[in-house]
C-alpha positions as CSV (number, residue, x, y, z in Angstrom):
1,M,-13.9,9.1,37.1
2,V,-15.7,12.3,36.3
3,E,-15.1,15.5,37.9
4,H,-18.3,17.8,38.4
5,E,-18.3,21.4,38.7
6,H,-21.5,22.2,41.0
7,Q,-21.5,25.9,41.5
8,S,-24.8,27.6,42.6
9,H,-26.3,30.6,40.6
10,E,-25.1,32.8,43.4
11,A,-21.4,31.5,43.5
12,R,-21.3,32.0,39.6
13,E,-22.7,35.5,40.1
14,Y,-20.1,36.2,42.8
15,E,-17.5,35.3,40.3
16,R,-18.8,37.4,37.5
17,L,-19.3,40.4,39.7
18,T,-15.7,40.2,41.4
19,S,-14.2,39.9,38.1
20,L,-16.2,42.8,36.8
21,L,-15.0,44.9,39.9
22,D,-11.4,43.9,39.2
23,A,-11.6,44.9,35.6
24,F,-13.5,48.1,35.8
25,G,-13.8,49.2,39.4
26,R,-11.5,52.0,39.4
27,D,-13.2,53.5,36.4
28,M,-16.6,53.1,37.9
29,P,-18.3,56.0,39.5
30,A,-18.2,55.9,43.3
31,G,-22.0,55.1,43.7
32,S,-21.8,52.2,41.3
33,R,-18.6,50.6,42.6
34,M,-20.1,50.9,46.2
35,Q,-23.3,49.2,45.1
36,L,-21.2,46.3,43.3
37,E,-19.1,45.8,46.4
38,E,-22.3,45.4,48.5
39,Q,-23.8,42.8,45.9
40,I,-20.5,40.9,46.2
41,A,-20.5,41.1,49.9
42,S,-24.1,39.5,49.9
43,L,-22.9,36.8,47.7
44,E,-19.8,35.9,49.6
45,P,-21.4,33.3,51.9
46,A,-22.4,31.1,49.0
47,W,-19.1,31.6,47.4
48,I,-17.3,30.3,50.6
49,A,-19.6,27.4,50.8
50,C,-19.0,26.5,47.3
51,Q,-15.2,26.6,47.9
52,E,-15.6,24.4,51.0
53,R,-17.5,22.0,49.2
54,G,-15.1,21.6,46.3
55,Q,-15.4,19.6,43.3
56,R,-17.5,16.6,43.2
57,V,-16.0,13.4,41.6
58,T,-18.1,10.4,40.7
59,V,-17.0,6.9,39.5
60,R,-18.5,4.7,36.9
61,V,-17.9,0.9,37.7
62,R,-18.9,-2.0,35.3
63,F,-19.1,-5.4,36.8
64,D,-18.2,-8.5,35.1
65,L,-21.9,-9.6,35.1
66,G,-22.8,-6.5,33.2
67,L,-24.1,-4.5,35.9
68,I,-23.2,-0.9,36.0
69,L,-22.9,1.4,38.9
70,D,-23.0,4.9,37.7
71,D,-22.6,8.3,39.4
72,A,-21.3,6.9,42.7
73,D,-19.2,9.2,45.0
74,E,-15.6,8.6,44.9
75,D,-15.6,8.5,48.8
76,V,-17.2,5.0,48.9
77,F,-14.2,3.4,47.0
78,T,-10.8,2.6,48.2
79,P,-8.2,3.4,45.6
80,A,-6.3,0.5,44.0
C-alpha cells in the first residue's frame, strides 16, 4: 500500500500563507496583514476540497502468474 499526498498548488499555497500569518501576522503592518488575509480567504475553497478528498491510497498486487496490478485504488479491494 502506498499513501499519496495530492495537494493542488492552491492548497499548498493556503498552508504556506496561513503559516506565514500565524508566525508573523501580529508584527505585520495592517494593510499587509489585510491583504494576506484576503489571499487566504480566496484559497480557502481549494483547501476545504483538499481536506474532504483526503489522502489517496493505492495498492500494488502481484498475481501468481506474474501479472502486476499497480496503482489500484484501495476502495476496489476487500481487506483480508
